[in-house]
VMD Tcl script that draws the C-alpha trace (Angstrom):
set ca {
  {-0.11 0.09 -0.19}
  {1.50 3.62 -0.96}
  {1.98 6.24 2.17}
  {0.40 9.35 1.36}
  {2.35 12.05 2.16}
  {0.99 14.55 4.60}
  {1.13 18.28 2.99}
  {0.77 21.50 4.59}
  {-2.61 22.98 3.62}
  {-1.09 26.18 2.61}
  {1.45 24.14 0.24}
  {-1.52 22.56 -1.52}
  {-3.56 25.62 -1.63}
  {-0.18 27.40 -3.66}
  {-0.21 24.35 -6.08}
  {-4.11 24.23 -6.39}
  {-3.88 28.34 -7.49}
  {-1.18 27.42 -9.48}
  {-2.88 24.83 -11.41}
  {-6.01 26.93 -11.82}
  {-3.47 30.12 -13.15}
  {-1.80 27.30 -15.70}
  {-5.30 26.47 -16.85}
  {-5.97 30.33 -17.26}
  {-2.92 30.90 -19.34}
  {-3.75 27.78 -21.34}
  {-7.30 29.25 -22.06}
  {-5.68 32.44 -23.05}
  {-3.71 32.94 -26.12}
  {-2.71 36.98 -25.97}
  {-2.17 39.31 -22.86}
  {-0.24 36.80 -20.65}
  {2.00 38.60 -19.14}
  {0.13 38.54 -15.56}
  {-0.56 35.32 -15.72}
  {3.00 34.24 -16.74}
  {4.18 36.45 -13.60}
  {1.52 34.77 -11.40}
  {3.29 31.58 -12.39}
  {6.77 32.27 -11.55}
  {6.01 33.62 -8.03}
  {3.57 30.54 -7.42}
  {6.43 28.61 -8.57}
  {9.06 29.95 -6.04}
  {6.34 30.08 -3.15}
  {5.89 25.91 -3.81}
  {9.52 25.71 -4.55}
  {10.47 27.50 -1.51}
  {7.93 26.18 0.76}
  {9.93 24.73 4.52}
  {7.98 21.36 3.52}
  {10.73 20.80 0.79}
  {13.76 21.39 3.64}
  {13.72 17.44 4.61}
  {15.91 15.05 2.56}
  {13.40 12.71 2.18}
  {10.56 14.82 0.61}
  {12.39 16.20 -2.16}
  {11.85 13.42 -4.99}
  {10.01 13.79 -7.96}
  {7.44 11.50 -6.64}
  {7.08 13.42 -3.81}
  {6.16 16.62 -6.26}
  {3.76 14.49 -8.46}
  {1.89 13.81 -5.24}
  {1.37 17.32 -4.35}
  {0.30 18.14 -8.03}
  {-1.85 14.83 -7.57}
  {-3.62 15.69 -3.97}
  {-4.13 19.39 -5.37}
  {-6.25 18.05 -8.31}
  {-8.19 15.80 -5.88}
  {-8.79 18.30 -3.89}
  {-10.29 20.58 -6.85}
  {-12.07 17.61 -8.03}
  {-14.03 16.98 -4.52}
  {-15.15 20.82 -4.57}
  {-16.16 20.87 -8.05}
}
mol new
graphics top color blue
foreach p $ca { graphics top sphere $p radius 0.5 }
foreach p [lrange $ca 0 end-1] q [lrange $ca 1 end] { graphics top cylinder $p $q radius 0.2 }
display resetview
């Protein structure tokens, strides 16, 4: 059985906001500077979060799990 990583709520919320911003950017072909800037800020917030300071948490699988949990939270609310 796979172990679920307990992410902090603010990290999940930042990933959810990143996902929404990316979707908005994909849907808008012009005037994207503000959205691209927002993605950069959110990416920095996610990457610089204290959660990632533990060595065992720095894997690609853990980052993929964060994205999966953020998508699952969005689907539960939809």
